[in-house]
Backbone as ProteinMPNN parsed JSONL, in Angstrom:
{"seq_chain_A": "XXXXXXXXXXXXXXXXXXXXXXXXXXXXXXXXXXXXXXXXXXXXXXXXXXXXXXXXXXXXXXXXXXXXXXXXXXXXXXXXXXXXXXXXXXXXXXXXXXXXXXXXXXXXXXXXXXXXXXXXXXXXXXXXXXXXXXXXX", "coords_chain_A": {"N_chain_A": [[22.45, -38.693, 11.579], [19.048, -37.813, 12.598], [18.167, -35.785, 15.461], [15.674, -36.153, 16.114], [15.361, -38.9, 15.897], [17.038, -40.063, 17.749], [17.415, -41.733, 20.962], [18.405, -41.043, 23.623], [20.348, -39.046, 25.662], [23.816, -38.711, 26.298], [26.112, -38.371, 28.914], [29.328, -36.957, 29.267], [30.743, -38.782, 31.323], [29.517, -41.298, 30.884], [30.214, -41.862, 28.157], [32.942, -42.173, 28.533], [32.797, -44.476, 30.031], [32.132, -46.26, 28.222], [34.403, -46.169, 26.45], [36.464, -46.769, 28.153], [35.909, -49.283, 28.797], [34.466, -49.844, 31.163], [32.478, -50.693, 34.018], [28.92, -50.534, 33.228], [29.293, -50.043, 30.604], [27.967, -51.593, 28.769], [25.209, -50.728, 28.865], [25.431, -48.393, 27.73], [26.509, -48.88, 25.304], [24.188, -50.146, 24.273], [22.361, -47.865, 24.288], [23.565, -46.326, 22.258], [23.487, -47.928, 19.998], [20.753, -47.678, 19.598], [20.906, -44.989, 18.873], [21.98, -42.039, 19.793], [22.479, -38.746, 21.614], [24.986, -36.222, 22.106], [26.087, -33.418, 23.729], [28.189, -30.776, 22.492], [29.81, -29.692, 24.389], [30.09, -31.784, 26.375], [31.427, -33.579, 24.942], [33.76, -32.268, 24.498], [34.599, -32.438, 27.015], [35.077, -35.344, 27.271], [37.241, -35.521, 25.338], [39.08, -34.065, 26.719], [39.416, -35.497, 29.234], [40.62, -37.855, 28.225], [42.924, -36.762, 27.084], [44.165, -36.009, 29.579], [44.769, -38.539, 30.312], [46.786, -39.06, 28.645], [46.474, -39.413, 26.063], [46.76, -38.043, 22.541], [44.812, -35.349, 21.575], [43.94, -35.31, 18.893], [44.13, -38.035, 18.315], [42.623, -39.279, 20.33], [39.954, -38.263, 19.604], [39.61, -39.591, 17.244], [39.711, -42.301, 18.24], [37.662, -42.558, 20.006], [35.456, -42.128, 18.172], [35.82, -44.272, 16.605], [35.332, -46.43, 18.559], [32.678, -45.878, 18.962], [31.548, -46.001, 16.388], [31.636, -48.906, 16.0], [29.293, -49.716, 17.237], [27.098, -48.278, 17.033], [25.335, -45.113, 16.57], [26.1, -41.708, 17.4], [25.282, -38.621, 17.901], [26.816, -35.366, 17.563], [26.09, -32.423, 19.243], [25.641, -29.058, 18.751], [26.218, -26.334, 21.13], [24.108, -24.105, 21.603], [22.108, -20.987, 21.641], [19.661, -21.719, 22.847], [20.274, -23.896, 24.255], [22.125, -22.773, 25.907], [20.293, -21.099, 27.472], [18.753, -23.088, 28.678], [20.53, -24.449, 30.24], [21.058, -22.419, 32.04], [18.689, -22.208, 33.327], [18.95, -24.61, 34.735], [20.755, -23.987, 36.705], [20.151, -23.038, 39.447], [18.447, -24.953, 40.54], [20.277, -27.327, 40.694], [22.507, -26.495, 42.016], [23.029, -27.007, 44.492], [24.343, -29.558, 44.643], [26.624, -29.029, 43.149], [26.712, -29.035, 40.261], [28.368, -29.072, 37.142], [29.139, -26.742, 34.482], [29.007, -28.31, 32.239], [27.731, -30.593, 33.065], [25.306, -29.29, 33.378], [24.784, -28.661, 30.619], [24.55, -31.217, 29.474], [22.174, -32.036, 30.755], [20.451, -30.003, 29.879], [20.42, -30.539, 27.071], [18.962, -32.861, 27.225], [16.442, -32.201, 28.316], [15.61, -30.383, 26.315], [15.224, -32.05, 24.195], [13.652, -33.681, 25.172], [14.605, -36.279, 26.222], [15.799, -39.185, 27.948], [18.826, -39.106, 30.15], [22.02, -40.409, 30.324], [24.285, -41.324, 32.67], [27.386, -41.653, 34.887], [27.287, -40.528, 37.237], [26.322, -40.745, 40.484], [25.243, -38.787, 42.287], [23.224, -37.424, 40.742], [21.261, -38.779, 41.052], [19.613, -37.815, 43.012], [18.659, -35.402, 41.987], [15.658, -33.47, 41.373], [14.096, -33.054, 38.706], [12.418, -32.345, 35.6], [13.36, -34.298, 34.018], [14.388, -37.366, 32.826], [16.639, -39.328, 34.441], [19.171, -41.715, 34.233], [21.381, -43.673, 36.099], [24.124, -45.334, 35.206], [25.751, -47.244, 36.591]], "CA_chain_A": [[21.098, -38.9, 12.326], [18.34, -36.696, 13.126], [17.754, -35.686, 16.687], [14.167, -36.997, 16.462], [15.37, -40.581, 16.045], [17.8, -40.502, 19.02], [16.664, -42.336, 22.223], [18.988, -40.98, 24.786], [21.541, -38.105, 25.767], [25.017, -39.2, 27.115], [26.979, -37.541, 29.575], [30.801, -37.461, 29.301], [31.084, -40.139, 31.856], [28.948, -42.576, 30.135], [30.984, -42.139, 26.894], [34.074, -42.592, 28.846], [32.598, -45.779, 30.626], [32.212, -47.242, 26.974], [35.572, -46.266, 25.693], [37.277, -47.406, 28.875], [35.17, -50.697, 28.897], [34.073, -49.807, 32.618], [31.114, -51.133, 34.451], [27.799, -49.706, 32.539], [29.484, -49.928, 29.066], [27.127, -52.374, 27.972], [24.108, -49.958, 28.762], [26.024, -47.14, 26.943], [26.58, -49.379, 23.895], [22.776, -50.389, 23.734], [21.909, -46.637, 23.948], [24.342, -45.838, 21.09], [22.972, -48.743, 19.052], [19.494, -47.115, 18.986], [20.946, -43.613, 18.333], [22.216, -41.005, 20.956], [23.098, -37.522, 21.298], [25.832, -35.578, 23.1], [26.399, -31.876, 23.681], [29.525, -30.447, 22.027], [30.529, -29.288, 25.681], [30.3, -32.989, 26.921], [32.417, -34.114, 23.906], [35.069, -31.68, 24.937], [35.019, -33.177, 28.365], [35.616, -36.58, 26.95], [38.44, -35.382, 24.737], [39.916, -33.612, 27.762], [39.876, -36.524, 30.168], [41.542, -38.739, 27.44], [44.234, -35.964, 27.041], [44.94, -36.17, 30.792], [45.285, -39.771, 30.32], [48.066, -39.217, 27.887], [46.109, -39.546, 24.537], [46.826, -36.802, 21.93], [43.464, -34.792, 21.343], [43.512, -35.781, 17.419], [44.083, -39.509, 18.395], [41.423, -39.484, 21.149], [38.671, -38.09, 18.988], [39.353, -40.913, 16.44], [39.643, -43.439, 19.122], [36.25, -42.522, 20.642], [34.604, -42.354, 17.184], [36.01, -45.636, 16.224], [34.601, -47.242, 19.424], [31.157, -45.542, 18.728], [31.054, -46.519, 15.176], [31.387, -50.242, 16.134], [28.147, -50.09, 17.982], [25.96, -47.357, 16.54], [25.521, -43.647, 16.035], [26.237, -40.669, 18.277], [25.175, -37.257, 17.193], [27.207, -34.207, 18.323], [24.894, -31.445, 19.03], [26.211, -27.814, 19.181], [25.62, -25.717, 22.208], [23.63, -22.909, 21.156], [21.565, -20.135, 22.69], [18.405, -22.358, 23.504], [20.963, -24.729, 25.195], [22.553, -21.967, 27.023], [19.193, -20.784, 28.318], [18.229, -24.253, 29.606], [21.701, -24.846, 31.304], [21.159, -21.583, 33.005], [17.674, -22.393, 34.074], [19.132, -25.615, 35.727], [21.802, -23.639, 37.659], [19.821, -23.075, 40.724], [17.926, -26.557, 41.073], [21.454, -28.272, 40.747], [23.706, -25.846, 42.555], [23.524, -27.687, 45.748], [25.083, -30.543, 44.079], [27.734, -28.46, 42.402], [26.956, -29.528, 39.022], [29.257, -28.105, 36.372], [28.366, -26.278, 33.217], [29.072, -29.49, 31.347], [26.762, -31.283, 33.414], [24.005, -28.69, 32.954], [24.607, -28.781, 29.246], [23.971, -32.414, 29.027], [20.743, -32.159, 31.15], [19.639, -29.232, 29.091], [20.074, -31.261, 26.003], [17.885, -34.081, 27.352], [15.22, -31.359, 28.514], [15.247, -29.826, 25.088], [14.829, -33.135, 23.3], [12.73, -34.812, 25.873], [15.205, -37.59, 26.171], [16.547, -39.486, 29.11], [20.048, -38.808, 30.238], [22.625, -41.384, 30.898], [25.429, -40.866, 33.41], [27.672, -42.518, 36.004], [27.256, -39.697, 38.412], [25.316, -41.045, 41.404], [24.584, -37.597, 42.835], [22.363, -37.077, 39.912], [19.972, -39.612, 41.514], [18.891, -36.97, 43.976], [18.149, -34.298, 41.342], [14.288, -33.494, 41.26], [14.054, -32.308, 37.648], [11.458, -32.966, 34.748], [14.398, -35.046, 33.046], [14.614, -38.764, 33.253], [18.088, -39.462, 34.582], [19.571, -43.008, 34.449], [22.688, -43.805, 36.241], [24.287, -46.681, 34.658], [26.363, -48.038, 37.566]], "C_chain_A": [[20.395, -37.643, 12.635], [17.913, -36.989, 14.673], [16.387, -36.483, 17.136], [14.217, -38.506, 16.569], [16.338, -40.919, 17.241], [16.989, -40.905, 20.143], [17.245, -41.945, 23.347], [20.079, -39.888, 24.75], [22.51, -38.775, 26.67], [25.796, -38.072, 27.668], [28.319, -38.038, 29.321], [31.181, -38.695, 29.955], [30.617, -41.292, 31.357], [29.798, -42.884, 28.89], [32.336, -42.731, 27.438], [34.129, -43.997, 29.449], [32.852, -46.766, 29.351], [33.644, -47.18, 26.534], [36.523, -46.925, 26.771], [36.883, -48.964, 29.223], [34.941, -50.761, 30.619], [32.715, -50.49, 32.708], [30.052, -50.117, 33.786], [28.144, -49.523, 31.161], [28.502, -50.571, 28.355], [25.759, -51.61, 27.764], [24.405, -48.85, 27.82], [25.9, -47.626, 25.364], [25.052, -49.609, 23.366], [22.123, -48.899, 23.357], [22.377, -46.247, 22.525], [23.753, -46.571, 19.938], [21.668, -48.192, 18.55], [19.633, -45.556, 18.578], [20.898, -42.715, 19.699], [22.917, -39.595, 20.608], [24.133, -37.072, 22.386], [26.068, -34.216, 22.803], [27.916, -31.762, 23.256], [30.473, -30.261, 23.449], [31.112, -30.678, 26.247], [31.478, -33.669, 25.968], [33.727, -33.52, 24.13], [35.503, -32.288, 25.955], [35.608, -34.479, 28.11], [37.077, -36.537, 26.438], [39.6, -35.028, 25.858], [40.367, -34.529, 28.818], [40.739, -37.48, 29.5], [42.884, -38.019, 27.489], [44.853, -36.2, 28.481], [45.342, -37.531, 30.911], [46.465, -40.073, 29.419], [47.788, -39.253, 26.303], [46.21, -38.217, 23.856], [45.285, -36.479, 21.569], [43.126, -35.333, 19.914], [43.275, -37.294, 17.632], [42.907, -39.895, 19.107], [40.112, -39.428, 20.456], [38.564, -39.249, 17.941], [39.174, -42.144, 16.917], [38.171, -43.603, 19.567], [35.312, -42.641, 19.375], [34.706, -43.834, 16.618], [35.174, -46.576, 17.309], [33.059, -47.032, 19.134], [30.744, -46.248, 17.557], [30.806, -48.016, 15.049], [29.966, -50.392, 16.48], [26.924, -49.36, 17.593], [26.233, -45.999, 16.149], [25.341, -42.662, 17.373], [26.317, -39.448, 17.647], [25.783, -36.206, 18.167], [26.312, -32.958, 18.028], [25.569, -30.222, 19.578], [25.441, -27.141, 20.319], [25.311, -24.282, 21.793], [22.743, -21.973, 22.035], [20.374, -20.757, 23.368], [19.066, -23.45, 24.597], [21.61, -24.061, 26.282], [21.512, -21.594, 27.965], [18.76, -21.917, 29.182], [19.267, -24.615, 30.705], [21.488, -23.649, 32.242], [19.934, -21.607, 33.978], [17.994, -23.428, 35.099], [20.264, -25.234, 36.733], [21.284, -23.736, 39.073], [19.32, -24.469, 41.276], [19.202, -27.427, 41.324], [22.646, -27.626, 41.562], [23.91, -26.382, 43.965], [24.34, -28.94, 45.535], [26.522, -30.267, 43.514], [27.916, -28.931, 41.095], [27.64, -28.512, 38.042], [28.547, -27.585, 35.281], [28.159, -27.425, 32.185], [27.829, -30.491, 31.627], [25.421, -30.811, 32.979], [23.769, -28.785, 31.475], [23.977, -29.974, 28.857], [22.622, -32.445, 29.55], [19.964, -31.204, 30.396], [19.291, -29.859, 27.802], [18.882, -32.363, 25.975], [16.55, -33.284, 27.603], [14.7, -30.912, 27.1], [14.651, -30.846, 24.119], [13.777, -34.071, 23.818], [13.236, -36.299, 26.035], [15.811, -38.085, 27.706], [18.126, -39.333, 28.963], [20.885, -39.925, 30.857], [23.965, -40.887, 31.572], [26.072, -41.819, 34.339], [27.639, -41.759, 37.291], [26.009, -40.016, 39.408], [24.644, -39.861, 42.022], [23.48, -37.132, 41.957], [20.948, -37.613, 40.197], [18.964, -38.613, 42.443], [18.424, -35.54, 43.365], [16.573, -34.533, 41.314], [13.891, -32.547, 40.001], [12.898, -33.183, 36.618], [12.278, -33.774, 33.513], [14.522, -36.318, 33.628], [16.084, -38.939, 33.131], [18.276, -41.135, 34.936], [21.058, -43.233, 34.68], [22.992, -45.254, 36.05], [25.09, -47.512, 35.433], [26.293, -47.561, 38.982]], "O_chain_A": [[20.975, -36.589, 12.892], [17.455, -38.055, 15.084], [16.146, -37.167, 18.13], [13.394, -39.218, 17.145], [16.369, -42.079, 17.65], [15.869, -40.408, 20.267], [16.707, -42.433, 24.341], [20.746, -39.852, 23.716], [22.128, -39.348, 27.69], [26.087, -37.045, 27.055], [28.564, -39.234, 29.17], [31.818, -39.574, 29.374], [31.319, -42.302, 31.394], [30.07, -44.05, 28.607], [32.831, -43.699, 26.86], [35.165, -44.663, 29.454], [33.553, -47.778, 29.381], [34.122, -48.269, 26.218], [37.403, -47.651, 26.31], [37.617, -49.69, 29.894], [35.284, -51.772, 31.233], [31.994, -50.788, 31.756], [30.322, -48.917, 33.809], [27.364, -48.872, 30.466], [28.167, -50.088, 27.273], [25.159, -51.749, 26.698], [23.48, -48.433, 27.124], [25.373, -46.993, 24.449], [24.726, -49.31, 22.217], [21.477, -48.737, 22.322], [21.549, -45.869, 21.698], [23.506, -45.931, 18.916], [21.4, -48.178, 17.349], [18.705, -44.935, 18.059], [19.959, -42.709, 20.495], [23.666, -39.352, 19.661], [24.076, -37.578, 23.507], [26.247, -33.868, 21.636], [28.754, -32.575, 23.647], [31.643, -30.637, 23.532], [32.299, -30.804, 26.545], [32.4, -34.277, 26.511], [34.746, -34.191, 23.972], [36.657, -32.715, 25.99], [36.643, -34.761, 28.713], [37.972, -37.252, 26.889], [40.72, -35.537, 25.903], [41.499, -34.443, 29.294], [41.64, -37.967, 30.183], [43.884, -38.611, 27.897], [46.024, -36.576, 28.543], [46.309, -37.746, 31.642], [47.044, -41.159, 29.429], [48.67, -39.148, 25.451], [45.794, -37.239, 24.477], [44.569, -37.437, 21.277], [42.001, -35.811, 19.768], [42.262, -37.795, 17.145], [42.17, -40.759, 18.63], [39.256, -40.3, 20.605], [37.484, -39.82, 17.796], [38.608, -43.03, 16.277], [37.58, -44.68, 19.484], [34.304, -43.32, 19.57], [33.714, -44.454, 16.233], [34.395, -47.421, 16.867], [32.298, -47.998, 19.088], [29.772, -47.004, 17.572], [29.994, -48.461, 14.237], [29.406, -51.333, 15.918], [25.809, -49.827, 17.826], [27.224, -45.706, 15.48], [24.506, -42.901, 18.244], [27.266, -39.158, 16.918], [25.411, -36.111, 19.337], [25.914, -32.573, 16.928], [26.041, -30.246, 20.715], [24.233, -27.318, 20.477], [26.181, -23.42, 21.669], [22.687, -22.266, 23.229], [20.075, -20.316, 24.478], [18.466, -23.793, 25.616], [21.704, -24.556, 27.405], [21.72, -21.719, 29.172], [18.424, -21.703, 30.347], [18.96, -24.997, 31.834], [21.784, -23.917, 33.406], [19.991, -21.184, 35.133], [17.494, -23.33, 36.22], [20.679, -26.079, 37.526], [21.89, -24.446, 39.876], [19.755, -24.986, 42.305], [19.115, -28.268, 42.218], [23.683, -28.268, 41.724], [24.976, -26.163, 44.539], [25.061, -29.269, 46.476], [27.407, -31.12, 43.44], [29.038, -29.235, 40.689], [27.479, -27.296, 38.145], [27.381, -27.937, 35.101], [27.216, -27.421, 31.394], [27.128, -31.038, 30.776], [24.572, -31.5, 32.414], [22.621, -28.98, 31.075], [23.031, -29.974, 28.069], [21.792, -32.913, 28.771], [18.783, -31.496, 30.208], [18.139, -29.815, 27.37], [18.122, -32.65, 25.05], [15.54, -33.744, 27.07], [13.521, -31.057, 26.775], [13.731, -30.561, 23.353], [13.183, -34.954, 23.199], [12.512, -37.293, 25.998], [16.239, -37.244, 28.496], [18.67, -39.413, 27.862], [20.471, -40.397, 31.915], [24.664, -40.068, 30.977], [25.414, -42.813, 34.646], [27.942, -42.316, 38.346], [24.874, -39.606, 39.167], [23.444, -39.969, 42.275], [22.711, -36.346, 42.51], [19.865, -37.175, 39.809], [17.74, -38.726, 42.498], [17.913, -34.669, 44.068], [16.17, -35.694, 41.238], [13.428, -31.424, 40.202], [12.579, -34.359, 36.793], [11.899, -33.843, 32.344], [14.747, -36.429, 34.834], [16.718, -38.778, 32.088], [17.598, -41.7, 35.794], [21.896, -43.068, 33.793], [22.36, -46.187, 36.545], [25.202, -48.652, 34.983], [26.815, -48.219, 39.882]]}, "name": "protein", "num_of_chains": 1, "seq": "XXXXXXXXXXXXXXXXXXXXXXXXXXXXXXXXXXXXXXXXXXXXXXXXXXXXXXXXXXXXXXXXXXXXXXXXXXXXXXXXXXXXXXXXXXXXXXXXXXXXXXXXXXXXXXXXXXXXXXXXXXXXXXXXXXXXXXXXX"}
């Protein structure tokens, strides 16, 4: 998939909602059906969370890919210099909410590609950025 065809950027929490069949999973499924992007940093966060649940890293990657391939396409995007600069620019406007580097990587990807970002993190509703944020639950 070409990033130009993607319709949304997914935060790790949104992918985990899909994989764990949590509330909001249907919204993530629809997003992936149209094509979605995820930062490599957020992908690492997904695999880390599943490892904490007891899944082996190798198996969790296959598991997540299997769930995604059933419904659509998710493109993994490398965290490069442009993403790093955007994430750094987002530090001060998000500092009061304590957003992590992974959170800012997700938002940076949305900003760079001018795409909405899906998350389960309700605190993001209070962000005043030039990035469309959709809280899925």
